[in-house]
N, C-alpha and C positions, 0 to 999 in steps of 0.2 A: 366569286366574281366580286369585283369588287363595288362598290357602291359610288352612284354616279355625284359628281361633283355638286353641291349645294348654285343654283343660278341664285344669280343677282338678283330676280323679280318675284324672289320671298319678302313677303315684310318682315322685321325685326318683332319678333317678339312683345308683348307688352307687362310689364314688369314693373308691377305699381311697388308704390314706398312701405321698405317692409315696417321699418318705424309706427305710418300712419294707419296703416293696415290694421295692424296689431290697438291702437288708440281708439279709436272710430269707426264705430257699427252704424251701418245703411241701414234704417228702421223699413218698412216693408210698404209702405207710402214715399219711400228715397226720401224720406228727412236725414239728416248727419246727426246722433248722438254722440256724445264726447262725458266722462270721467270731469268734475269737478277737481280743480285743481287746491291743492293745499291737505289733501288726506295719504298724503305719504309715509311722512319724517316727522319727527321737532315737535309730535304730538304733546306730551304731557305739559306744556307750557302753554296750547293750549286750550282759550276754555270745552268744556265739552257742548254748549252750544253751540257756536261754533261748527267744531267735528262732527254735528247736529245737521245743521245745517247745508252743510257742505254734500250732505248724503246722497244719493242720484247722478242720474246722469242728464245734461243739457243739454241743449240745440247748439251745433255750433253758428257761431256768429254768422250775421249773411256776407257781408264784405268778403269771410273768408272764404266762401260754399264756393265759390269757384276754383280756388288754387286746391283747395282737400280734396275737389272730385277730379282735378289733373292730376292731385297724386295718388289716387286711387285706382285713377284710369278707367273712370267711368266719364 
């Protein structure tokens, strides 16, 4: 038996931005956390004090939160 055609009243699926969902995590309280920049490559010329300071995560800036949430589909 043939499947019925998709009706036009079904909403399109929500697809979060693939790059954003890989880079940003949502905490239990709903805050957005991201890795700090400057720790990926060209590390030999950077002082170890700088690379140590850049360890860990940081909260996404308040001005960017609405845009990032939209990209994540929240």
